[in-house]
C-alpha positions as CSV (number, residue, x, y, z in Angstrom):
1,M,110.5,112.6,113.5
2,L,110.0,110.2,110.7
3,R,108.4,107.2,111.8
4,R,106.2,104.2,110.4
5,L,102.3,104.1,111.3
6,A,101.5,101.3,113.7
7,V,99.1,98.6,112.7
8,T,96.4,99.5,115.3
9,V,93.3,100.9,114.1
10,A,93.7,104.1,116.0
11,A,97.0,104.7,114.6
12,I,95.7,104.4,111.1
13,T,93.7,107.5,111.5
14,V,97.0,109.3,112.9
15,A,98.7,111.3,110.2
16,A,102.7,110.4,110.1
17,T,104.7,113.3,108.2
18,V,105.9,110.6,105.7
19,I,106.8,107.2,105.4
20,P,110.6,106.6,105.6
21,A,112.3,104.7,102.7
22,V,113.0,101.4,104.5
23,P,114.7,98.5,102.5
24,A,112.3,95.8,102.0
25,Q,114.8,93.2,103.0
26,A,113.6,89.8,101.8
27,A,110.4,91.1,100.2
28,A,110.4,91.1,96.7
29,F,108.6,94.6,96.7
30,K,106.9,97.2,98.5
31,V,103.1,98.3,98.5
32,L,101.6,101.5,99.9
33,V,98.0,101.3,101.0
34,F,96.2,104.8,101.3
35,S,93.0,105.1,103.0
36,K,92.3,108.9,103.7
37,T,88.7,109.9,103.8
38,A,87.3,113.2,103.2
39,G,83.6,111.9,102.8
40,F,81.9,108.8,104.0
41,R,84.1,106.6,105.9
42,H,83.8,102.6,105.4
43,D,84.4,100.6,108.3
44,S,85.9,97.8,106.4
45,I,88.9,99.8,105.9
46,P,90.9,98.2,109.0
47,S,90.0,94.8,107.8
48,G,91.2,95.6,104.3
49,I,94.5,97.0,105.5
50,Q,94.9,94.0,107.6
51,A,94.0,91.5,104.6
52,I,96.7,93.5,102.3
53,R,99.4,92.9,105.2
54,E,98.6,89.2,105.6
55,L,98.6,89.0,101.6
56,G,102.0,90.6,101.6
57,T,103.4,88.3,104.2
58,A,102.2,85.1,102.4
59,N,103.2,86.6,98.8
60,D,106.6,88.2,99.3
61,F,106.0,91.8,99.4
62,A,105.9,94.4,102.2
63,V,103.1,96.8,103.1
64,D,102.9,100.4,104.4
65,A,99.7,102.0,105.4
66,T,99.1,105.7,105.7
67,E,96.3,108.3,105.7
68,D,98.6,111.1,105.3
69,S,98.7,112.6,102.1
70,S,102.2,114.1,102.4
71,A,103.4,110.6,101.7
72,F,102.6,111.8,98.2
73,T,106.1,112.9,96.8
74,T,108.3,111.9,94.0
75,A,111.0,110.7,96.4
76,N,108.7,109.0,98.7
77,L,106.5,107.0,96.2
78,A,109.8,105.9,94.2
79,Q,110.2,103.0,97.0
80,Y,106.9,101.4,96.1
81,K,105.8,99.2,93.2
82,A,102.1,99.9,93.7
83,V,99.6,102.3,95.5
84,V,96.4,100.9,96.8
85,F,93.5,103.6,97.3
86,L,91.4,101.6,99.8
87,S,88.1,103.1,99.9
88,T,89.4,106.5,99.8
89,T,86.6,109.3,99.4
90,G,86.6,113.0,98.5
91,D,89.3,115.2,97.6
92,V,92.4,113.6,99.4
93,L,95.6,115.1,97.5
94,N,96.5,118.8,96.9
95,D,97.8,119.8,93.5
96,N,101.6,119.1,94.3
97,Q,100.6,115.6,95.6
98,Q,98.5,115.0,92.6
99,A,101.5,115.8,90.2
100,A,103.6,113.6,92.1
101,F,101.3,110.6,92.0
102,Q,100.8,111.1,88.1
103,T,104.6,111.3,87.5
104,Y,104.8,108.0,89.6
105,V,102.2,106.3,87.7
106,D,103.2,107.4,84.3
107,G,106.5,106.6,85.1
108,G,106.0,103.0,85.6
109,G,104.3,102.8,89.2
110,G,101.1,100.8,89.8
111,Y,97.5,102.2,91.2
112,V,95.0,99.7,92.7
113,G,91.5,101.1,93.3
114,V,89.2,99.4,95.9
115,H,85.5,100.0,96.1
116,A,85.3,103.9,97.1
117,A,88.5,104.8,95.2
118,A,85.8,105.5,92.5
119,D,84.3,108.1,95.1
120,T,87.5,110.3,95.0
121,E,89.1,113.3,93.4
122,Y,86.1,114.2,91.3
123,N,87.7,117.5,89.8
124,W,91.0,115.9,89.0
125,P,90.6,114.4,85.3
126,Y,93.8,112.3,85.4
127,Y,92.2,110.5,88.2
128,G,89.2,109.9,86.4
129,Q,91.2,108.4,83.6
130,L,93.5,106.3,85.9
131,M,90.6,105.0,88.0
132,G,88.1,104.4,84.9
133,A,84.8,105.9,86.0
134,W,83.5,107.6,88.9
135,F,80.8,106.5,91.4
136,N,77.0,107.5,90.8
137,S,75.0,105.6,93.1
138,H,74.4,102.4,94.8
139,P,71.3,100.1,95.8
140,A,71.2,98.3,99.2
141,I,73.8,95.5,100.2
142,Q,72.5,92.5,98.5
143,Q,73.3,89.3,96.6
144,A,74.2,89.5,92.9
145,T,76.0,87.4,90.0
146,V,79.4,88.5,88.9
147,R,80.2,87.4,85.4
148,T,83.9,86.7,84.7
149,E,84.7,88.2,81.4
150,D,88.7,87.6,81.6
151,R,89.9,84.3,83.3
152,A,93.3,84.9,82.2
153,H,94.3,87.8,84.4
154,A,95.8,86.9,88.0
155,A,92.9,88.5,89.7
156,T,90.3,86.4,88.1
157,A,92.0,83.2,86.9
158,H,90.8,81.3,90.1
159,L,86.9,82.3,89.5
160,G,84.7,80.3,87.4
161,T,82.4,82.0,84.6
162,T,80.1,83.2,87.4
163,W,80.3,84.1,91.0
164,S,77.4,84.8,93.4
165,R,78.3,87.1,96.3
166,T,77.0,90.0,98.4
167,D,78.4,93.3,98.2
168,E,77.3,96.9,97.8
169,W,77.1,97.3,93.9
170,Y,78.0,100.5,92.6
171,N,76.4,102.2,89.6
172,Y,79.2,104.4,87.5
173,R,78.5,107.8,85.8
174,T,80.0,106.5,82.6
175,N,80.7,102.9,81.1
176,P,84.7,102.6,81.4
177,R,84.5,99.5,78.6
178,P,85.8,101.7,75.7
179,N,88.9,102.7,77.6
180,V,89.6,99.4,80.0
181,R,90.0,95.6,79.8
182,V,86.7,94.6,81.7
183,L,87.7,91.5,83.9
184,Q,84.3,91.2,85.7
185,S,80.8,92.6,85.1
186,L,77.5,92.4,86.9
187,D,74.4,90.6,85.9
188,E,71.7,93.4,86.6
189,G,69.1,90.8,86.2
190,S,70.3,88.9,89.3
191,Y,69.7,91.9,91.8
192,S,67.6,95.1,92.2
193,G,69.2,98.6,91.6
194,G,71.4,98.1,88.7
195,G,71.2,101.0,86.3
196,M,73.9,100.8,83.6
197,G,72.8,98.0,81.4
198,D,76.6,96.8,80.4
199,H,77.8,96.9,84.0
200,P,81.7,96.4,84.3
201,I,82.7,96.3,88.0
202,T,86.5,95.2,87.8
203,W,88.8,96.3,85.3
204,C,92.3,97.0,84.4
205,H,94.5,99.0,82.0
206,P,97.9,100.2,81.0
207,Q,98.6,104.1,82.0
208,S,101.6,105.3,80.0
209,S,104.3,103.2,81.5
210,G,102.2,102.2,84.5
211,R,99.4,100.0,85.1
212,A,95.9,100.6,86.9
213,F,93.6,98.1,88.4
214,Y,90.1,98.7,90.0
215,T,87.4,96.6,91.7
216,G,84.0,97.9,92.7
217,L,83.9,95.0,95.2
218,G,85.0,95.5,98.9
219,H,82.5,97.4,101.0
220,T,81.9,94.9,103.5
221,Q,84.2,93.8,106.3
222,E,83.4,90.0,105.4
223,S,84.8,90.7,101.8
224,Y,88.4,90.9,103.2
225,A,88.1,87.4,105.1
226,D,86.9,86.1,101.5
227,P,89.4,83.8,99.9
228,S,88.1,84.4,96.5
229,F,88.2,88.2,97.0
230,R,91.6,88.3,98.6
231,A,92.8,86.3,95.6
232,L,91.2,88.9,93.3
233,L,93.0,91.7,95.3
234,L,96.1,89.8,95.2
235,G,95.9,89.6,91.4
236,G,95.5,93.4,90.9
237,I,98.1,94.3,93.2
238,R,100.6,91.7,91.4
239,Y,99.8,93.0,88.1
240,T,100.1,96.7,88.9
241,A,103.5,95.9,90.5
242,K,104.6,94.5,87.4
243,A,105.0,90.9,89.4
244,T,102.8,89.2,86.6
245,N,101.6,90.3,83.2
246,A,98.3,90.5,81.3
247,D,96.8,92.0,78.3
248,C,94.7,94.9,79.7
249,R,94.2,96.8,76.4
250,P,90.7,97.9,76.0
251,E,88.8,95.2,73.9
252,T,85.7,95.5,72.0
253,G,84.0,94.0,69.1
254,Y,85.3,90.3,69.5
255,T,82.9,87.3,68.6
256,T,83.4,84.2,70.8
257,L,84.6,81.1,69.1
258,Y,85.1,79.1,72.1
259,N,83.8,79.8,75.8
260,G,82.8,76.4,76.7
261,S,81.0,75.2,73.7
262,T,82.7,73.6,71.1
263,T,80.2,74.1,68.2
264,G,82.0,74.6,64.9
265,W,85.1,73.0,66.2
266,S,86.5,69.7,64.7
267,Q,89.4,67.5,65.9
268,A,92.0,66.7,63.0
269,G,94.3,63.8,63.7
270,P,95.0,61.6,66.8
271,G,94.7,62.8,70.5
272,S,92.1,65.2,71.8
273,F,91.0,68.1,73.8
274,A,89.0,67.7,77.3
275,N,86.4,70.4,77.7
276,S,85.6,71.4,81.2
277,D,85.1,74.6,83.0
278,A,85.2,76.5,79.7
279,T,88.8,75.3,79.6
280,L,90.0,73.1,76.6
281,T,93.0,71.1,77.8
282,S,95.4,69.0,75.3
283,Q,95.5,65.2,75.6
284,G,97.6,63.1,73.4
285,G,98.5,63.8,69.7
286,M,99.7,65.0,67.4
287,G,96.6,66.6,66.1
288,M,94.8,69.8,66.0
289,L,91.2,71.1,67.0
290,W,90.3,73.6,64.3
291,Y,87.3,76.1,64.0
292,N,85.8,74.9,60.7
293,A,82.6,77.0,60.6
294,K,84.1,80.1,59.1
295,E,87.2,81.3,57.2
296,F,88.9,84.5,58.3
297,R,91.3,86.8,56.4
298,S,92.0,89.9,57.9
299,Y,91.4,89.8,61.7
300,S,92.6,89.6,65.2
301,V,92.2,86.6,67.2
302,K,92.7,86.4,71.0
303,L,92.8,83.4,73.3
304,D,94.2,82.6,76.7
305,W,96.6,79.6,77.2
306,R,98.4,77.9,80.1
307,M,101.3,75.4,80.0
308,T,102.6,72.9,82.5
309,G,106.3,72.3,82.7
310,D,107.9,72.2,79.5
311,S,104.9,71.6,77.4
312,N,104.4,72.0,73.6
313,S,101.6,73.4,71.7
314,G,100.8,76.2,69.3
315,V,98.2,78.1,67.5
316,I,98.1,77.4,63.6
317,V,96.7,80.1,61.3
318,G,96.4,80.5,57.5
319,F,95.7,77.0,56.4
320,P,93.2,75.7,53.9
321,A,90.3,73.4,55.1
322,T,92.0,69.9,56.0
323,S,91.4,67.0,58.3
324,D,95.1,66.5,58.4
325,P,96.9,68.4,61.0
326,Q,100.4,67.8,59.4
327,A,98.9,69.5,56.1
328,A,97.8,72.4,58.2
329,L,101.4,72.8,59.5
330,D,102.8,72.5,56.0
331,T,100.3,75.0,54.5
332,G,99.8,77.5,57.2
333,Y,102.0,78.9,60.2
334,E,102.4,77.9,63.8
335,V,102.8,80.5,66.5
336,Q,104.6,78.2,68.8
337,I,103.9,77.7,72.8
338,D,106.9,76.0,74.2
339,A,108.9,76.7,77.3
340,T,112.2,75.7,76.0
341,D,113.6,75.0,72.4
342,T,115.5,76.5,69.9
343,P,114.7,80.6,69.2
344,D,112.9,79.8,66.1
345,K,110.9,77.1,68.1
346,T,109.9,78.5,71.4
347,T,106.9,80.6,72.7
348,G,106.1,83.6,70.5
349,A,108.0,82.2,67.3
350,I,106.4,81.7,64.0
351,Y,107.7,77.8,64.2
352,G,110.7,77.4,61.9
353,F,110.4,80.7,60.3
354,K,111.1,83.6,62.7
355,A,112.0,83.9,66.2
356,A,110.3,86.2,68.8
357,D,111.9,89.3,70.0
358,T,113.2,87.2,73.2
359,A,113.7,90.5,75.4
360,A,110.3,91.6,74.6
361,R,108.8,88.2,75.0
362,D,110.6,87.3,78.2
363,A,109.6,90.6,79.8
364,A,105.9,90.0,78.9
365,L,105.7,86.1,79.6
366,N,104.1,84.5,82.7
367,P,105.7,81.1,83.5
368,P,104.4,77.6,83.2
369,G,101.4,77.1,85.5
370,Q,100.2,80.8,84.9
371,W,97.8,82.1,82.1
372,N,98.9,84.2,79.2
373,T,97.1,85.9,76.4
374,Y,97.9,85.9,72.7
375,E,96.8,88.3,70.1
376,L,97.4,87.1,66.5
377,L,96.8,90.0,64.1
378,V,96.7,89.1,60.6
379,E,96.5,91.9,58.1
380,G,97.3,90.8,54.5
381,E,100.3,88.7,54.6
382,R,101.7,90.3,57.7
383,L,101.2,88.2,61.0
384,Q,102.1,90.2,64.3
385,V,102.1,88.3,67.8
386,F,101.3,90.1,70.9
387,L,101.9,88.4,74.3
388,N,100.0,89.9,77.2
389,G,99.7,93.0,75.2
390,T,103.3,93.5,74.0
391,R,104.1,92.8,70.4
392,I,106.9,90.1,70.2
393,N,106.9,89.2,66.7
394,D,106.0,90.5,63.2
395,F,106.4,88.4,60.3
396,T,105.4,88.7,56.7
397,N,104.7,85.9,54.6
398,T,106.7,85.7,51.2
399,D,106.2,82.0,50.4
400,P,104.4,81.6,47.3
401,V,103.0,78.2,48.5
402,R,101.5,79.6,51.6
403,S,99.1,82.6,52.3
404,L,97.9,83.8,55.5
405,Q,94.6,85.0,53.7
406,Q,93.5,81.1,53.6
407,G,92.2,81.9,56.9
408,Y,91.2,78.8,59.0
409,L,92.8,78.4,62.5
410,G,93.2,75.8,65.0
411,I,95.0,74.9,68.4
412,Q,97.5,72.1,68.6
413,N,97.6,69.0,70.9
414,H,101.1,67.9,70.4
415,G,101.6,64.7,72.3
416,S,101.3,62.5,75.4
417,G,102.7,64.5,78.2
418,D,102.2,68.0,76.5
419,V,99.4,69.5,78.6
420,V,98.5,73.0,77.3
421,S,95.1,74.7,78.3
422,F,93.0,77.3,76.1
423,R,90.3,79.6,77.3
424,N,88.2,82.2,75.8
425,I,89.2,82.1,72.0
426,R,87.6,85.1,70.3
427,V,88.0,86.8,66.9
428,K,87.2,90.3,65.5
429,E,87.3,90.7,61.8
430,L,88.8,93.6,60.3
431,T,86.9,94.0,56.8
432,G,88.7,97.1,54.9
433,T,91.6,97.5,57.3
434,P,94.2,98.8,57.6
435,S,93.4,101.6,55.3
436,G,97.2,102.0,54.3
437,T,100.3,103.8,55.0
438,S,101.0,107.5,53.7
439,A,102.2,110.6,54.6
440,L,99.7,113.3,55.8
441,K,100.0,116.7,54.4
442,G,98.7,119.8,55.7
443,V,96.2,121.5,53.5
444,G,97.2,124.8,54.7
445,S,100.7,124.4,55.2
446,G,101.5,122.1,52.3
447,R,104.0,120.2,54.8
448,C,103.7,116.8,56.3
449,L,103.1,115.4,59.6
450,D,106.4,114.6,61.1
451,I,108.4,113.4,64.1
452,S,111.0,115.8,65.3
453,G,114.4,114.7,64.4
454,A,113.0,111.3,63.4
455,S,113.0,110.3,67.2
456,Q,111.4,107.1,68.1
457,A,111.5,107.9,71.8
458,N,108.3,108.1,73.7
459,G,107.2,111.8,74.1
460,A,108.8,112.8,70.7
461,Q,107.1,116.0,69.5
462,A,104.7,115.8,66.3
463,Q,105.4,118.7,63.9
464,I,105.1,119.6,60.3
465,W,108.0,119.4,58.0
466,D,108.7,119.2,54.3
467,C,107.3,116.2,52.9
468,N,110.4,113.7,52.2
469,G,108.9,110.2,52.3
470,Q,111.0,109.2,55.2
471,N,109.8,107.0,57.9
472,N,109.1,109.5,60.6
473,Q,106.3,111.0,57.9
474,R,104.8,107.6,57.0
475,W,101.4,107.0,59.0
476,T,99.4,104.1,59.2
477,S,95.7,104.0,60.2
478,T,94.5,100.7,61.9
479,A,91.4,98.9,62.9
480,A,91.7,100.2,66.3
481,S,91.8,103.9,65.1
482,E,95.3,104.5,65.6
483,L,97.6,106.5,63.7
484,R,101.1,104.5,63.9
485,V,104.7,105.5,62.8
486,Y,107.6,103.2,62.9
487,G,105.1,100.3,63.2
488,N,104.9,100.4,66.9
489,K,104.3,104.1,68.0
490,C,101.1,105.9,68.2
491,L,100.1,109.5,67.6
492,D,99.3,110.5,71.2
493,V,97.5,113.4,73.1
494,N,100.0,114.4,75.7
495,G,98.9,113.3,79.2
496,A,95.3,112.6,78.0
497,G,94.8,116.3,77.7
498,T,91.6,117.8,76.4
499,A,92.3,121.5,76.8
500,D,93.1,123.7,73.4
501,G,96.7,123.6,72.8
502,T,97.5,120.1,74.3
503,A,100.7,118.9,72.5
504,V,100.4,115.9,70.2
505,I,103.5,113.5,70.6
506,I,104.3,109.8,69.9
507,W,104.1,106.8,72.7
508,D,104.1,103.3,72.7
509,C,100.5,102.0,71.6
510,N,98.4,101.3,74.3
511,G,94.9,101.3,73.2
512,Q,93.7,104.4,75.3
513,N,91.6,106.9,73.9
514,N,94.0,109.5,73.9
515,Q,95.3,107.4,71.0
516,K,92.6,107.0,69.0
517,W,91.8,109.3,66.0
518,R,88.7,109.6,63.5
519,L,89.7,110.5,59.8
520,N,86.9,112.6,58.7
521,A,85.5,113.1,55.3
522,D,86.2,116.7,55.4
523,G,90.0,116.1,55.9
524,T,90.0,116.9,59.5
525,I,91.3,114.3,61.9
526,T,89.5,114.3,65.6
527,A,91.3,113.2,68.7
528,V,88.5,110.8,70.0
529,G,89.2,111.3,73.7
530,A,89.3,115.0,73.8
531,N,86.8,115.5,70.7
532,K,89.3,118.1,69.2
533,C,90.7,118.5,65.8
534,L,94.5,117.8,65.2
535,D,95.9,121.2,64.4
536,V,98.9,123.5,63.6
537,N,99.2,127.1,64.3
538,G,101.7,128.1,61.5
539,T,103.0,127.0,58.3
540,A,106.7,127.0,59.0
541,N,108.8,123.9,59.3
542,G,108.9,122.7,63.0
543,T,105.3,124.2,63.8
544,R,104.1,121.8,66.6
545,A,101.0,119.6,66.3
546,R,98.4,120.1,68.8
547,I,94.7,119.7,69.5
548,W,92.4,122.4,69.2
549,T,88.5,123.1,69.1
550,C,87.5,121.9,65.6
551,N,86.7,125.0,63.2
552,G,87.3,123.4,59.7
553,G,90.3,125.8,58.9
554,S,92.9,124.8,56.4
555,N,95.2,124.3,59.3
556,Q,93.1,121.5,60.6
557,R,92.5,119.5,57.2
558,W,94.9,116.9,56.0
559,T,95.2,114.8,53.0
560,R,97.0,111.4,52.2
561,V,99.9,111.7,49.9
C-alpha cells in the first residue's frame, strides 16, 4: 500500500514503493529529497534531510524524502517543483527512471545537487551536464576561504565577498565554468590539496525549461546547523523551484568596473552613493555616478541591483562625457528601475521611449528587497535589456541627436527616499561583433538553412530549403558564439547530444554549450559542445540538419548569402 516515509533515520533507509501525490495544502510548493547511495554513504544525510524539512516549514514549502528510485516516474515527479540529490553516490537510477527525470527537468522542473551528488551517475551524460562537473578527489577536511562571485543570487546574496568555513573540498574532473554561472569558488591558497587552479564550488544554470543548482559544500553534519549554509541551500531550492529568479547563464570574459573600489567613477550632480560591503547605495540626488575611465561602444554590461519599496533609479548608457546628469539623460538612454509607474517609465523600460515586455518582465522580476541582475547589450544602435537572464526589451535608436555608440555609462541616484543599491558592475567589450545577419547556404545542396514551417516553437526542426530570404532563414552570429534566428531562438543540438545524427533544432537561447557554434575558415560550422559539424545527409528540400563527425565534405560546408 502506498505510504509516505517516516522522518526517522531508520525509515529513511527503507524503500517505499512510491511517494503518493498529496495536496500541499498551505505550502506554496513541494520538494523531493533523494538520498540513495550506491557507494560511500555520508553520515550527514539525516541532518541534511532534517534541515531541508525545517527550511520548508519556515519558508512555505513541503518536503518529502525518499531513497526509493521508483519515485522517479513522470506522474510522481510532476507534483514537485524541485528534486534535491542529497549526497547521492553511484548509479542510483535505471534507464526508465533517468528518462523520467530528464523529461521532468527539461520540462521545467528543478534540480539541486548537494556535495556527493557530483559522485553520482558517471555513465549518464545528461546527468553530468545537469550537475555541471563530476567529482575527482578531495583532501582532508579543513578550513578554506570561499570567494563569493555572485552576490545577487538568492543562495549567496547574504554572504560577504569571502567566507571562511570548514568542509570537505572537492576537486572536479573538469572545470564547469564555461557551462554554468559560478556563484562561489575556492581560494586554493587558503588550504592544502586543491588541484584545479580556477576552482568553482557552487554554481547554477538553466537546463532547457528547467533550472539546476549545485554546491560542493555539505559534507559535515555541522554544515546543516550553520545558518549561512542553510541560507545557501534555501536559495538554491527556491531558485530551482522558480520561487525566485537569477541570471544563471554562463558568464566569462567580463572586466570588473565596480566590486568595492570606485576608482574610475565620478559623481555628477547632487547626492552621492554610499560605498560599503562592495555595495553602492544611492543617497539624495538627482545625480549620477558615472564611469569616466573608459568609453564603450559595442559591449555587454551587467550589474546587480536592489530597491527598497517604490524607489526610483536607472542605468544610463550612450551619453558623451559630462558632469551634468541631466545632459546625460538628454543625450543618452536610461534603462529604468522603478517598482510602479507608467509602462514606459517602470522597470525595464527605455525611459520615455519604449516600455518593457511587461509579461516577460513580471515573470523574471524579483520584488523590492531582493536582488536582480540587468544585462544591457549594446550592439551598434541596438540596446537589448535582460532581467535575470530573460530579455525584456529590444530597442533601436533612430534619434539623430543620440547615439548608443557614444559609450559612457552611469547609475542614477534619483532623490531623497529613493534607495537603490548596486553590486558587481562588469563589462565585456564586443569588438567586431556581431558578425551580421545572413542566410547560410549549403555548398553541396545549394539550399539554405531553414526552420521547418517557419515555426518559432521550441524544438522546431532545422532543415534545408530553397533560399527565399524569409526570417526563418536569417541567422545572426553573436559574441556568445550563438546562431540566432527570429532574434531570440538559438540553433541547438537536441538534448545536448554528442552522437552522430543528433538532430539540430531551435530553442530559447540559454547560453549552454549545445547552443554554441564555431564558424570555421573552411566553411564548416562546429557544434562546440559535441565537437561535430553541422551536416545534412542529402540535397532535397526538407532534408533535416544534424551533427556528424567533421569530414570536410560539401554537405558540411556553408556560405553566407
